[in-house]
C-alpha positions as CSV (number, residue, x, y, z in Angstrom):
1,M,145.4,126.7,33.0
2,N,143.4,129.6,31.8
3,A,140.3,131.4,33.0
4,T,138.0,129.1,31.0
5,S,139.5,125.9,32.3
6,S,140.1,127.1,35.9
7,P,138.7,125.3,38.9
8,A,136.5,128.4,39.5
9,A,134.4,127.2,36.5
10,S,133.0,124.5,38.7
11,A,130.1,125.3,41.0
12,D,131.0,122.5,43.5
13,S,133.1,124.1,46.3
14,G,135.0,120.8,46.9
15,D,136.0,120.8,43.3
16,L,137.0,124.5,43.6
17,L,139.4,123.7,46.4
18,A,140.7,120.5,44.9
19,G,141.4,122.2,41.5
20,L,143.1,125.1,43.2
21,L,145.3,122.9,45.3
22,R,146.3,120.7,42.3
23,L,147.3,123.9,40.4
24,V,149.3,125.3,43.4
25,V,151.2,122.0,43.9
26,S,151.9,121.7,40.2
27,V,153.5,125.2,40.2
28,R,155.0,125.1,43.7
29,P,155.4,121.6,45.1
30,D,156.5,123.0,48.5
31,A,153.3,125.1,48.9
32,D,151.7,125.0,52.4
33,T,148.4,123.4,51.2
34,G,147.1,123.3,54.8
35,L,147.4,127.1,55.1
36,I,145.8,127.6,51.7
37,K,143.0,125.2,52.6
38,S,142.4,127.1,55.8
39,A,142.1,130.4,54.0
40,Y,139.7,128.8,51.5
41,E,137.5,127.4,54.4
42,V,137.3,130.8,56.0
43,A,136.4,132.5,52.8
44,A,133.8,129.7,51.9
45,Y,132.3,130.0,55.3
46,W,131.8,133.8,55.2
47,H,130.6,133.7,51.6
48,Q,128.2,130.8,52.1
49,G,124.8,131.6,50.6
50,Q,126.1,134.5,48.6
51,K,125.7,134.4,44.8
52,R,127.4,136.3,42.0
53,M,125.1,138.0,39.4
54,S,125.7,135.0,37.2
55,G,124.1,132.8,39.9
56,D,127.4,131.1,40.6
57,P,128.4,130.7,44.3
58,Y,130.4,133.8,45.3
59,I,133.4,131.7,46.4
60,S,134.1,131.1,42.7
61,H,135.4,134.7,42.5
62,P,138.0,134.5,45.2
63,V,139.1,131.1,43.9
64,A,139.5,132.5,40.4
65,V,141.7,135.3,41.9
66,A,143.8,132.7,43.7
67,V,144.1,130.7,40.4
68,I,145.5,133.7,38.6
69,L,147.9,134.3,41.4
70,A,148.9,130.6,41.5
71,E,149.6,130.6,37.8
72,T,152.2,133.4,38.4
73,G,153.9,131.4,41.2
74,A,152.6,133.6,44.0
75,D,153.7,132.6,47.5
76,D,151.3,131.1,50.1
77,P,150.4,134.4,51.9
78,T,149.6,136.0,48.6
79,L,147.3,133.1,47.6
80,C,145.6,133.3,51.0
81,A,145.1,137.1,50.5
82,G,143.5,136.3,47.1
83,L,141.1,133.9,48.7
84,L,140.2,136.2,51.6
85,H,140.2,139.6,49.8
86,D,136.4,140.0,49.7
87,V,135.6,138.6,53.2
88,V,135.7,142.0,55.0
89,D,134.0,143.8,52.1
90,D,131.2,141.4,51.2
91,A,130.5,139.4,54.4
92,P,129.5,140.3,57.9
93,Y,133.1,139.7,59.1
94,T,134.9,142.4,61.1
């Protein structure tokens, strides 16, 4: 999967998560999808209502980062970090 066909290309957050999890499981069948889903849900919650300059929902960026990491075979904590990396910077989370 490349950047143009990544799940981040979709604006629907359910599609974003489903696409990410499909990729993760295809690369690492033993991945902790529950943990990754939890990280996604936290990121999606704190980024709700935020938009990128393109107009896309902000969550598309953290998912795109997680996709890149997943393509390299990154472990679960690293994927979670990719999903959560902007929460403390771009959301009212402390």
